[in-house]
Phi, psi and omega in degrees: 000162183281155178269146179250137173275110183303332180288346180255004181248124181241121185248133176229139177255135180226174177061026180082005178285142177244183181296339183230357182216152342280162173281324185221120001277145178213117183239148185238136173236114179249120177235174181209166174251122176295330183287315186256342185080003179292146175248139181237116181249118176251126182243123181203188175274348176230162174288151180271074183301333180289346179266355185272133180259170184298342180288341180052049179255020178281165172243120177255141180204165182198157170277134177229159178247147176233083187075241183264358181245155179259152169219161185254118187251125184243141179234128173232138184260105186287323191278350177057029178078002177232166182238086178226111188298323181290323176294316179297322178298317179294317179296321177300316179298317181294314178301315181297323180288323187267346182300321176301320177295317180299314179295322177296318178297318179295314180298316180292316182297331180249030185301331180292327175295315179294327176294322181285330182229077186301337180294342179295335178297337179267000181291135178297144175255120179247122180258129177251109176270113186259122183203152173283345181265122184304327182291343179252337181281104185216159168238127185227148172270128181245036177077220180218179182283347184304323183275002182274125177271131181236000000 
């Protein structure tokens, strides 16, 4: 997985969420600045819709339960609100290239939660690529957080 520069990652907790509570519901909104390379991670019980720009290049994610076990569910919007297959193909390529960095940033940014609940490192990561084009609309398993270096 990719390395994160801690000086470029800014983490904010909202909706009464703390560094270690609650685990569920816990939602993540990861955005970035193309100009500075800064990453902004908002952790709350709801997504930070006010932080999302029209480019829709954010990564949204949350903890979900499947019976007695948790898994980490990620959503990326490939089509950017428009329907142009060549643009979607390029965005799909960019998301796939940058997702390891995004997952590393999320894991590092919420490291106190993982320290408090070490079993979360073994939770499966499910990525949902959302697109109107079938070749980009996929759900994939991306392993777990255990292999992410922080």
